[in-house]
C-alpha positions as CSV (number, residue, x, y, z in Angstrom):
1,M,118.7,101.5,62.9
2,G,120.1,98.0,62.8
3,V,119.6,95.3,65.3
4,M,123.0,95.8,66.9
5,D,122.1,99.5,67.2
6,R,118.9,98.8,69.1
7,R,120.6,96.5,71.5
8,R,123.2,99.1,72.5
9,S,120.8,102.0,72.8
10,E,120.4,103.3,76.3
11,L,117.4,102.5,78.5
12,P,115.6,105.5,80.2
13,Y,117.2,106.0,83.5
14,E,114.1,104.8,85.4
15,A,114.0,101.7,83.4
16,G,117.6,100.8,84.0
17,R,117.3,101.5,87.7
18,A,114.2,99.3,87.9
19,L,116.2,96.4,86.2
20,A,119.2,96.9,88.4
21,T,116.9,96.8,91.5
22,L,115.1,93.7,90.2
23,G,118.5,92.1,89.5
24,G,119.8,92.9,92.9
25,N,116.7,91.5,94.5
26,L,117.1,88.3,92.5
27,R,120.7,87.9,93.9
28,T,119.6,88.6,97.5
29,A,116.9,86.0,97.1
30,R,119.4,83.5,95.8
31,L,121.9,84.1,98.6
32,R,119.4,84.0,101.3
33,R,118.4,80.6,100.2
34,N,122.1,79.5,100.1
35,L,121.8,78.6,96.5
36,T,124.8,78.9,93.8
37,L,124.4,80.6,90.5
38,D,125.0,77.0,88.9
39,E,122.1,75.7,91.0
40,V,119.6,78.2,90.1
41,A,120.7,78.5,86.4
42,K,120.3,74.7,86.0
43,R,116.7,75.0,87.5
44,I,115.6,77.7,85.1
45,G,117.4,76.3,82.1
46,V,120.0,79.0,81.4
47,H,123.7,79.3,81.6
48,R,125.1,80.7,84.8
49,T,126.4,83.7,83.0
50,T,123.0,84.6,81.9
51,L,121.7,84.3,85.5
52,A,124.6,86.5,86.6
53,Q,123.6,89.0,83.9
54,A,120.0,89.1,85.3
55,E,121.4,89.7,88.7
56,R,123.1,92.8,87.3
57,G,119.9,94.0,85.7
58,D,121.2,93.5,82.1
59,P,118.4,94.5,79.7
60,T,119.5,92.0,77.1
61,V,118.3,89.2,79.4
62,T,114.8,88.0,78.5
63,A,111.9,88.7,80.5
64,G,111.2,85.0,80.8
65,T,114.6,84.5,82.5
66,Y,113.8,87.2,85.1
67,V,110.2,85.7,85.7
68,T,111.4,82.1,85.8
69,A,114.0,83.2,88.5
70,L,111.3,84.8,90.5
71,W,109.3,81.5,90.2
72,V,112.3,79.5,91.6
73,Y,112.4,81.8,94.7
74,G,108.6,81.6,95.1
75,L,108.1,85.3,94.3
76,T,106.0,85.3,91.1
77,A,103.2,87.0,92.9
78,D,105.5,90.0,92.7
79,V,105.3,90.0,88.9
80,A,101.6,91.0,88.9
81,D,102.6,94.2,90.7
82,L,104.5,95.3,87.7
C-alpha cells in the first residue's frame, strides 16, 4: 500500500466520529470567543484552511494542530482525558 493509499483509507467509524466531534468543539470554542479562523490560525502557526479542516475533523490534520488549537482556547486539560 502506497502513501497515497493510506491517506485515503477510511477511519473506523468511531474514530471518524471522535474527530468530527473534536473539530466541532474547536469551532464552537473559537466562535464563543469571537475569534476568526485567521486569528486563531496565526496564533497556532498554520494556514486558516488547515484550521478549517481541523474544525471539520479532517484526519489528515496533525495531532499537534488539534492540541495547539486546544491550548489557544485554554482546553489542554481535556487532552489528558483522551
